[in-house]
C-alpha positions as CSV (number, residue, x, y, z in Angstrom):
1,X,-76.8,89.0,21.6
2,X,-75.9,92.1,20.0
3,X,-74.1,94.3,22.3
4,X,-73.2,91.9,24.6
5,X,-69.8,91.8,25.5
6,X,-67.1,89.2,24.9
7,X,-67.1,87.2,27.8
8,X,-64.0,85.1,28.1
9,X,-64.6,81.3,29.6
10,X,-62.2,79.2,31.9
11,X,-61.9,75.6,30.9
12,X,-64.6,74.3,33.7
13,X,-66.9,77.0,32.8
14,X,-66.6,75.4,29.5
15,X,-66.9,71.4,30.5
16,X,-70.4,72.8,32.3
17,X,-71.7,74.2,29.7
18,X,-71.2,71.9,27.5
19,X,-72.3,69.0,29.9
20,X,-75.6,71.4,30.4
21,X,-76.6,71.8,26.5
22,X,-76.2,68.5,25.7
23,X,-78.8,67.2,28.3
24,X,-80.6,70.5,26.7
25,X,-80.3,68.9,23.5
26,X,-80.9,65.1,24.8
27,X,-84.6,66.6,25.6
28,X,-85.2,68.0,22.1
29,X,-84.7,71.2,22.3
30,X,-83.3,73.0,19.1
31,X,-79.2,74.3,19.1
32,X,-80.3,77.8,18.5
33,X,-82.9,77.7,22.0
34,X,-80.3,75.7,23.8
35,X,-77.4,78.8,22.1
36,X,-79.6,81.0,23.6
37,X,-80.0,79.7,27.0
38,X,-76.4,79.1,27.5
39,X,-75.7,82.7,26.3
40,X,-73.0,81.4,23.6
41,X,-73.1,81.6,20.0
42,X,-73.5,78.6,18.4
43,X,-70.1,79.0,16.3
44,X,-68.8,79.1,19.8
45,X,-70.9,75.7,20.8
46,X,-69.2,74.2,18.2
47,X,-66.0,75.3,18.3
48,X,-65.7,74.1,22.3
49,X,-67.2,71.0,21.1
50,X,-64.3,70.3,19.1
51,X,-61.8,71.9,21.6
52,X,-63.6,69.8,24.8
53,X,-66.1,67.4,23.4
54,X,-64.6,64.2,25.2
55,X,-63.6,65.9,28.3
56,X,-64.6,65.7,31.6
57,X,-63.9,68.6,34.1
58,X,-60.6,66.5,35.4
59,X,-59.6,65.8,32.5
60,X,-59.6,69.8,32.3
61,X,-57.5,70.0,34.9
62,X,-54.7,67.2,34.1
63,X,-54.2,69.1,30.9
64,X,-53.7,72.1,33.0
65,X,-51.2,70.5,35.4
66,X,-49.3,69.0,32.2
67,X,-48.9,72.1,29.8
68,X,-47.5,74.2,33.3
69,X,-45.3,71.2,34.0
70,X,-44.3,70.9,30.4
71,X,-43.3,75.0,30.7
72,X,-41.6,74.6,34.0
73,X,-39.5,72.1,31.8
74,X,-38.8,74.1,28.9
75,X,-38.1,76.8,31.3
76,X,-35.5,74.1,32.8
77,X,-33.9,72.9,29.6
78,X,-33.6,76.9,28.1
79,X,-31.4,77.4,31.6
80,X,-29.7,74.1,31.2
81,X,-28.8,75.8,27.5
82,X,-27.5,79.0,28.7
83,X,-24.9,77.3,31.5
84,X,-23.4,74.7,28.8
85,X,-23.0,78.3,26.3
86,X,-21.4,79.8,29.8
87,X,-19.3,76.9,30.4
88,X,-18.0,76.8,27.0
89,X,-16.9,80.4,27.0
90,X,-15.3,80.2,29.7
91,X,-13.3,77.0,28.8
92,X,-12.3,78.5,26.1
93,X,-11.1,81.8,27.6
94,X,-13.0,83.9,26.0
95,X,-13.9,85.9,29.0
C-alpha cells in the first residue's frame, strides 16, 4: 500500500467492503489476502469490524438519520436557551 493516498470511505462503502471481506474469509482466504483485495490495511479492517461489525446498510442509514435529528434538536435547544436569556434581560429592564 506504499504511496497510495488515504481514501475516506462512506459508512455504506465500509458495510459493503465488510460484507465482501467476510464472504472471502468464509471461503478460507487469509485476512492479509482479503485486505489486499479490498485495498485496506489490516488495522483499518479491524477498526471497521469494531465500529460497524454487525450493522447492515439500513442500520447505518438509520444511525445517520438519528445523528442529524440529534444535531437539529441540540440547535433548537440552544436557540430556546438564548430566547430565555433575552426575555430575562428584557424583563429585568437591562437593555
